[in-house]
C-alpha positions as MATLAB code, in Angstrom:
seq = 'MVRPVARFEDEDGEEDRLLRTDALPALRMTRVRVRLLVLSGPEAGQSYPLTPGRYRLGADPASDIVIADRAVSRSHLLLDVREDGIQAVDVGSRNGSFCEGMRFTTLDVRPGAVLTLGTTELKLVPEGEKSRAMPLSNRERFGNLVGSSRRMRELFTLLERLAQGESDVLIQGETGTGKELCAEALHTHGTRSKGPFVIVDLAGVAPQLLESELFGHVKGAFTGAQADRAGAFERAHGGTLFLDEVGELPLEVQPRLLRALERRQVKRVGANDYRAVNVRVVAATHQDLEGAVKAGRFRGDLFHRLAVLRAMLPPLRERPEDIPLLIDTVLERMGKPPSALSDQTRALLTQYPWPGNVRELRNVVDRVVSLGESALPELPETPSRPTPAADGDPEDTLSLPLDLPFKEAKERLIEGFERDYLKTLLERCGGNVSKASREAGIDRVYLRKLLRKHGLASGPD';
ca = [
      78.858  -95.447  -77.535;
      79.427  -96.930  -73.979;
      80.965 -100.428  -74.167;
      79.187 -103.114  -72.059;
      80.649 -103.757  -68.704;
      80.631 -107.146  -67.026;
      81.168 -108.236  -63.320;
      82.758 -111.260  -61.910;
      83.779 -112.647  -58.466;
      87.484 -112.893  -57.589;
      89.118 -115.660  -55.566;
      88.044 -113.933  -52.356;
      84.509 -113.961  -53.479;
      84.401 -110.172  -53.779;
      82.693 -108.664  -56.844;
      84.926 -106.568  -59.098;
      83.882 -104.354  -61.944;
      85.560 -105.667  -65.064;
      86.668 -103.614  -68.029;
      84.949 -104.083  -71.463;
      83.533 -107.482  -72.144;
      85.913 -107.873  -75.090;
      88.646 -108.165  -72.447;
      87.102 -111.295  -70.949;
      88.815 -113.837  -73.033;
      92.212 -112.547  -71.861;
      90.975 -112.537  -68.388;
      90.002 -116.161  -68.554;
      93.323 -117.133  -70.050;
      95.681 -115.160  -67.742;
      95.586 -114.972  -64.027;
      95.112 -111.480  -62.578;
      98.522 -110.280  -61.317;
      97.570 -106.799  -60.126;
      94.520 -104.750  -59.627;
      93.843 -101.021  -59.891;
      92.173  -99.701  -56.783;
      90.524  -96.255  -56.902;
      91.348  -94.534  -53.570;
      89.748  -91.129  -54.038;
      87.633  -89.261  -56.473;
      84.268  -89.794  -58.074;
      85.059  -93.702  -58.614;
      86.360  -94.175  -55.079;
      86.296  -97.800  -53.952;
      86.130  -99.237  -57.474;
      88.622 -102.152  -58.230;
      89.755 -103.249  -61.752;
      91.682 -106.513  -62.182;
      94.484 -105.986  -64.820;
      95.804 -108.855  -66.996;
      98.660 -108.345  -69.486;
      97.506 -105.862  -72.134;
      97.002 -102.197  -72.674;
      94.319 -100.071  -70.820;
      93.425  -96.519  -71.737;
      92.261  -94.476  -68.807;
      90.224  -91.235  -69.207;
      86.916  -89.484  -69.028;
      85.805  -90.669  -72.415;
      83.087  -93.362  -72.023;
      84.906  -95.397  -74.621;
      87.960  -95.653  -72.413;
      88.900  -99.092  -71.024;
      88.739  -97.554  -67.561;
      86.427  -94.634  -67.275;
      87.238  -91.991  -64.651;
      84.384  -89.523  -64.217;
      86.597  -86.747  -62.933;
      86.303  -83.229  -64.389;
      90.034  -82.726  -63.960;
      90.807  -85.885  -66.000;
      91.262  -85.548  -69.814;
      89.209  -87.604  -72.182;
      92.254  -89.630  -73.101;
      94.558  -89.278  -70.085;
      96.834  -92.313  -69.377;
      97.872  -95.540  -70.991;
      98.769  -98.581  -68.747;
     100.831 -101.159  -70.533;
     100.612 -104.340  -68.300;
     103.257 -106.800  -69.156;
     104.407 -110.054  -67.604;
     107.600 -108.330  -66.429;
     106.088 -105.032  -65.200;
     103.810 -102.184  -65.743;
     104.475  -98.973  -67.749;
     102.296  -95.830  -67.460;
     102.402  -93.266  -70.334;
     100.679  -89.885  -70.055;
      98.956  -89.395  -73.572;
      98.967  -85.628  -73.500;
      96.645  -84.939  -70.650;
      95.978  -81.169  -69.855;
      96.606  -81.578  -66.164;
      99.416  -84.133  -66.239;
      99.897  -87.499  -64.479;
     101.657  -87.977  -61.112;
     103.225  -90.749  -59.135;
     103.860  -90.151  -55.477;
     103.714  -86.389  -56.164;
     106.106  -86.324  -59.126;
     104.856  -85.560  -62.633;
     105.844  -87.998  -65.388;
     105.426  -88.575  -69.137;
     106.552  -92.276  -69.169;
     107.143  -94.319  -66.020;
     107.798  -97.919  -64.993;
     105.410  -98.416  -62.179;
     105.997 -100.730  -59.299;
     103.062 -102.480  -57.532;
     101.960 -100.568  -54.525;
     102.487  -97.178  -56.252;
      99.803  -94.458  -56.118;
      99.033  -92.592  -59.350;
      97.181  -89.252  -59.406;
      95.075  -88.120  -62.387;
      93.186  -84.976  -61.721;
      91.724  -85.269  -58.196;
      91.575  -89.041  -58.517;
      94.084  -91.316  -56.780;
      94.753  -94.863  -58.108;
      96.701  -97.565  -56.393;
      98.124 -100.645  -58.102;
      97.671 -103.473  -55.604;
      99.750 -106.641  -56.118;
      98.018 -109.955  -56.517;
      97.139 -111.551  -53.192;
      97.083 -108.279  -51.312;
      93.806 -107.215  -49.925;
      92.403 -104.504  -52.072;
      91.374 -102.233  -49.228;
      93.211  -98.924  -48.605;
      94.955  -98.476  -45.281;
      93.031  -95.938  -43.202;
      94.825  -92.541  -43.016;
      96.180  -91.498  -39.624;
      95.281  -87.922  -38.531;
      98.744  -87.360  -37.364;
     101.668  -85.637  -39.169;
     104.269  -86.961  -36.742;
     104.894  -90.360  -35.224;
     107.765  -89.832  -32.747;
     110.403  -88.119  -34.783;
     108.998  -89.338  -38.150;
     107.421  -86.442  -40.026;
     105.041  -86.414  -43.035;
     101.565  -85.452  -44.172;
     101.501  -87.399  -47.419;
      99.245  -90.390  -47.911;
     102.276  -92.762  -47.821;
     103.292  -91.490  -44.424;
      99.739  -91.212  -42.994;
      99.220  -94.857  -44.029;
     102.493  -95.823  -42.422;
     101.634  -93.985  -39.192;
      98.327  -95.971  -39.082;
     100.357  -99.151  -39.303;
     102.925  -98.021  -36.654;
     100.094  -97.069  -34.286;
      98.902 -100.685  -34.543;
     102.378 -102.249  -34.352;
     103.381 -100.153  -31.261;
     100.735 -101.722  -29.080;
     101.884 -105.314  -29.706;
     104.627 -107.466  -28.525;
     105.651 -109.330  -31.709;
     109.090 -108.586  -33.300;
     109.100 -106.142  -36.250;
     111.152 -105.811  -39.295;
     111.695 -102.221  -40.668;
     112.775 -102.030  -44.247;
     113.758  -98.932  -46.281;
     116.578  -97.123  -48.084;
     119.562  -95.678  -46.165;
     118.466  -92.297  -44.621;
     114.654  -92.929  -44.533;
     114.620  -92.966  -40.733;
     114.553  -96.642  -39.660;
     116.089  -95.910  -36.238;
     113.603  -93.099  -35.689;
     110.803  -95.552  -36.555;
     112.165  -98.184  -34.070;
     112.419  -95.593  -31.388;
     108.862  -94.390  -32.126;
     107.476  -97.890  -31.783;
     109.204  -98.131  -28.329;
     108.080  -94.752  -27.146;
     104.491  -95.319  -28.174;
     104.300  -98.949  -27.040;
     103.702 -100.774  -23.810;
     107.456 -100.953  -23.149;
     108.117  -97.192  -23.121;
     109.333  -97.130  -19.528;
     111.851  -99.922  -20.210;
     115.290  -99.432  -21.885;
     115.731  -98.849  -25.627;
     119.021 -100.477  -26.665;
     120.654 -100.033  -30.110;
     123.127 -102.353  -31.681;
     124.606 -101.392  -35.128;
     125.417 -104.767  -36.429;
     127.456 -103.219  -39.352;
     129.636 -101.260  -36.872;
     130.646 -104.205  -34.663;
     133.722 -106.431  -35.623;
     132.523 -109.871  -36.472;
     134.571 -111.519  -33.697;
     132.870 -109.407  -31.113;
     129.241 -109.716  -32.417;
     128.329 -112.497  -30.032;
     129.768 -110.722  -27.001;
     127.965 -107.649  -28.013;
     124.582 -109.401  -28.355;
     124.793 -112.004  -25.728;
     127.557 -110.871  -23.292;
     130.530 -112.724  -22.005;
     132.093 -113.914  -18.744;
     135.540 -113.059  -17.352;
     138.316 -114.923  -19.190;
     136.084 -116.053  -22.032;
     138.583 -114.546  -24.595;
     141.602 -112.340  -24.596;
     140.629 -108.940  -23.214;
     137.605 -110.248  -21.355;
     138.614 -108.964  -18.006;
     135.278 -108.913  -16.334;
     131.707 -110.133  -16.850;
     129.663 -108.137  -19.253;
     125.938 -108.254  -20.029;
     125.044 -108.313  -23.720;
     122.463 -106.207  -25.531;
     119.605 -108.690  -24.881;
     120.207 -108.507  -21.221;
     120.508 -104.741  -21.127;
     117.251 -104.445  -23.070;
     115.372 -106.612  -20.514;
     111.921 -105.183  -20.063;
     112.244 -102.875  -23.055;
     113.082 -102.980  -26.783;
     116.317 -104.140  -28.566;
     116.931 -102.428  -31.944;
     119.149 -104.419  -34.305;
     120.170 -102.020  -36.931;
     121.481 -103.392  -40.384;
     120.554 -106.853  -39.449;
     121.291 -107.951  -43.009;
     125.046 -107.567  -42.230;
     124.923 -110.336  -39.552;
     127.433 -113.131  -40.455;
     125.901 -116.554  -41.200;
     127.892 -118.172  -38.365;
     126.045 -115.880  -35.745;
     122.584 -116.118  -37.240;
     121.699 -119.620  -35.541;
     122.491 -118.076  -32.066;
     120.288 -115.074  -32.829;
     117.478 -117.291  -34.024;
     117.639 -119.259  -30.707;
     117.545 -116.183  -28.728;
     114.461 -114.881  -30.678;
     112.564 -118.207  -30.401;
     113.327 -119.042  -26.692;
     114.080 -115.591  -25.270;
     117.099 -117.041  -23.634;
     120.750 -116.099  -23.965;
     123.995 -117.590  -22.935;
     127.030 -115.292  -22.461;
     130.232 -116.257  -24.277;
     132.093 -118.730  -22.082;
     129.113 -119.369  -19.760;
     127.313 -122.624  -19.236;
     123.895 -121.436  -18.265;
     121.046 -119.692  -20.263;
     119.458 -116.488  -18.879;
     115.793 -115.610  -19.623;
     115.234 -112.194  -21.193;
     111.883 -110.282  -21.665;
     112.632 -108.104  -24.649;
     110.854 -106.986  -27.893;
     113.178 -107.039  -30.924;
     112.896 -104.489  -33.761;
     115.325 -105.049  -36.640;
     116.080 -102.847  -39.618;
     117.802 -103.241  -42.942;
     118.193 -101.434  -46.236;
     119.013 -104.766  -47.876;
     116.570 -107.096  -49.764;
     116.562 -109.823  -47.219;
     114.307 -112.062  -49.229;
     116.809 -111.898  -52.067;
     119.666 -112.577  -49.613;
     117.730 -115.777  -48.460;
     117.458 -116.972  -52.040;
     121.251 -116.292  -52.520;
     122.018 -118.186  -49.308;
     123.513 -115.146  -47.436;
     120.731 -115.082  -44.941;
     118.876 -117.948  -43.111;
     115.183 -118.240  -44.173;
     114.070 -119.313  -40.793;
     115.629 -116.254  -39.245;
     114.138 -113.947  -41.818;
     110.666 -115.288  -41.145;
     111.263 -115.033  -37.234;
     112.350 -111.319  -37.558;
     109.668 -110.424  -40.049;
     106.678 -111.423  -37.984;
     105.423 -107.795  -38.601;
     106.964 -105.609  -41.251;
     106.952 -101.884  -42.011;
     108.401 -100.333  -45.233;
     109.649  -96.719  -45.071;
     109.155  -94.908  -48.397;
     112.018  -93.002  -49.961;
     111.716  -89.225  -49.976;
     111.588  -89.058  -53.731;
     108.165  -90.828  -53.548;
     106.703  -88.261  -51.112;
     107.971  -84.887  -52.256;
     104.876  -83.147  -50.818;
     106.409  -83.815  -47.438;
     109.613  -81.778  -48.181;
     108.316  -78.366  -46.942;
     107.147  -79.884  -43.628;
     110.459  -81.551  -43.281;
     112.449  -78.450  -43.986;
     110.433  -76.568  -41.363;
     111.116  -79.407  -38.896;
     114.803  -79.381  -39.504;
     114.944  -75.554  -39.074;
     112.911  -75.861  -35.879;
     115.339  -78.310  -34.464;
     118.190  -75.990  -35.419;
     116.478  -73.104  -33.477;
     116.067  -71.278  -36.801;
     112.865  -69.496  -38.084;
     111.218  -70.585  -41.312;
     112.455  -67.401  -42.941;
     116.053  -68.813  -42.607;
     115.448  -70.310  -46.182;
     113.916  -68.187  -49.013;
     110.975  -69.276  -50.988;
     113.337  -69.755  -54.078;
     115.635  -72.093  -52.110;
     112.698  -74.102  -50.806;
     111.371  -74.429  -54.351;
     114.746  -75.779  -55.540;
     114.820  -78.215  -52.649;
     111.462  -79.568  -53.552;
     112.737  -80.356  -57.057;
     115.824  -82.402  -55.919;
     115.363  -86.271  -56.040;
     117.142  -86.860  -52.616;
     118.983  -90.028  -53.165;
     120.164  -89.924  -49.574;
     116.601  -89.287  -48.383;
     115.615  -87.432  -45.102;
     119.222  -87.682  -43.776;
     120.565  -85.954  -46.828;
     117.885  -83.197  -46.727;
     118.771  -82.573  -42.962;
     122.452  -82.060  -43.971;
     121.637  -79.933  -47.035;
     119.477  -77.609  -45.024;
     122.101  -77.275  -42.327;
     124.749  -76.517  -45.017;
     122.506  -73.921  -46.841;
     121.561  -72.145  -43.639;
     125.348  -71.858  -42.826;
     126.763  -71.263  -46.271;
     124.001  -69.853  -48.379;
     122.605  -71.002  -51.839;
     126.111  -72.079  -53.026;
     125.634  -75.142  -50.896;
     122.572  -76.288  -52.751;
     122.866  -79.716  -54.558;
     122.885  -79.757  -58.300;
     119.361  -80.319  -59.679;
     118.695  -82.869  -62.528;
     117.280  -81.648  -65.736;
     113.474  -82.096  -66.037;
     111.992  -83.771  -69.089;
     110.284  -81.582  -71.563;
     106.491  -81.315  -71.298;
     104.279  -83.748  -73.198;
     102.494  -82.336  -76.188;
      98.725  -82.051  -75.825;
      96.742  -85.007  -77.378;
      94.919  -84.287  -80.648;
      91.911  -86.285  -79.847;
      89.407  -83.631  -80.815;
      88.683  -82.638  -77.211;
      88.999  -78.807  -76.978;
      89.483  -79.066  -73.217;
      92.637  -80.978  -73.667;
      94.360  -78.009  -75.251;
      93.660  -75.591  -72.372;
      96.687  -74.337  -70.709;
      95.022  -73.085  -67.517;
      94.360  -75.824  -64.967;
      91.289  -74.093  -63.695;
      89.602  -77.264  -62.404;
      92.358  -78.204  -59.968;
      92.667  -77.154  -56.273;
      94.027  -73.563  -56.027;
      97.483  -74.495  -54.526;
      98.119  -77.177  -57.204;
      96.849  -75.050  -60.113;
      99.056  -72.146  -58.929;
     102.167  -74.357  -58.694;
     101.566  -75.716  -62.261;
     101.295  -72.145  -63.644;
     104.313  -70.934  -61.835;
     106.272  -73.900  -63.188;
     105.179  -72.902  -66.751;
     105.875  -69.232  -66.126;
     109.416  -70.051  -64.832;
     110.371  -72.041  -67.882;
     108.851  -69.553  -70.464;
     110.467  -66.623  -68.657;
     113.833  -68.232  -68.444;
     113.780  -69.292  -72.124;
     112.916  -65.849  -73.255;
     115.470  -64.240  -70.891;
     118.317  -66.375  -72.217;
     117.368  -65.571  -75.846;
     117.209  -61.876  -75.086;
     120.674  -62.017  -73.391;
     122.319  -64.205  -75.991;
     122.759  -67.123  -73.617;
     124.994  -64.944  -71.232;
     123.966  -66.135  -67.667;
     125.752  -63.266  -65.841;
     123.900  -60.718  -68.060;
     120.639  -62.524  -67.617;
     121.029  -62.611  -63.811;
     121.594  -58.834  -63.812;
     118.614  -58.139  -65.998;
     116.390  -60.464  -63.999;
     117.559  -59.091  -60.675;
     118.300  -62.597  -59.220;
     121.452  -64.251  -57.958;
     123.496  -65.947  -60.724;
     123.978  -69.195  -58.748;
     120.203  -69.373  -58.205;
     119.610  -68.581  -61.832;
     121.921  -71.490  -62.935;
     120.025  -73.789  -60.627;
     116.737  -72.788  -62.199;
     118.148  -73.338  -65.688;
     119.257  -76.791  -64.761;
     115.827  -77.509  -63.074;
     114.080  -76.701  -66.464;
     116.663  -78.279  -68.754;
     117.870  -74.967  -70.070;
     121.372  -75.084  -68.642;
     124.117  -74.133  -71.102;
     128.031  -74.055  -71.116;
     130.083  -71.438  -69.173;
     129.410  -67.762  -69.610;
];
């Protein structure tokens, strides 16, 4: 029996499809904190407001959120929406649940994440954010940034727009995600591309020299100032100034930077007069600047001046589908053919979580090309597969993902084959890895990495 569905208008006057009408009391009592936006699939464009509570997603018409996708199980995913966060639990779906390309059984989901069930993509949109998906760019590269995933193509759309403006930009992201490349791409694709691109690494300059580095100095201003020197703002006149690791800027220098940003005037250390500068400022940080403002380590007015426009670079672990393209790009820049890395090595690199992001991947590929598979990083063990749901749906017990795209179905089957083959191989060889590698005809180092990948690693031979 299909449960009745109600509709209501949200604060923006836009009509949203609600869940069951029996969820209405909770909706009236609790303000909507997040909504579930369907990005692709049969229900594309649908938006569901989520209040604290549990929501079952699946193809079953009795589900709280019905997803009419043939690749989605009748009972597929459980969303536990709490005051302090959201937990997603795969309830034994036949094709699995994925977040940013990574399969999961249980996952604490942050707002903004994209979940994939079958061929349907779902985005958790924070309260107050417009529930419209960013159009996807057609490009796979923006400057030296590379990616074909949804996250990167959304980012490229944003950067294309930002590049044409003159407002200052704050780039945020973990170490190694490519913040400097992003700043350089904004400059190269913008209206100031013919002007200078000046980089200042604020974390690499001694605190006592920061003002001189940014604003310049006159002869005799301090010990060692033997001649007049233009600062970074003046050197970037007519172009772009990139302030890397702006979160490291000492509090005592922050008021002078704020003045320079607001008035586009700088005064050299030891000088009396201000000089006008025509410069666009792009800043970057891996720190939580909003948290630093609350803790009193960063001025709130400076943060808001820097963050007129913002871009967030996703970590590599949230876009693993980009790893093959990134590997080929690194090899190309090294002057190496794609065959420089075997398919086995590529498969292992795809499974690694990359805490150091793209920078780490670049270094690892360089090492593996030079030293071989012994230079591969250690792979974490993968969680065991979820057991199929016993909900009476015969389709949920199928082991063949025949209703998925060919490439994805093939990858799922290969992963299952690898685990089953390795488990049988180890049992047949009594757990002796050396014997197993000889019998399987594969390198022992590579075999050990495969065992770790599937959680089958044992002690020494």
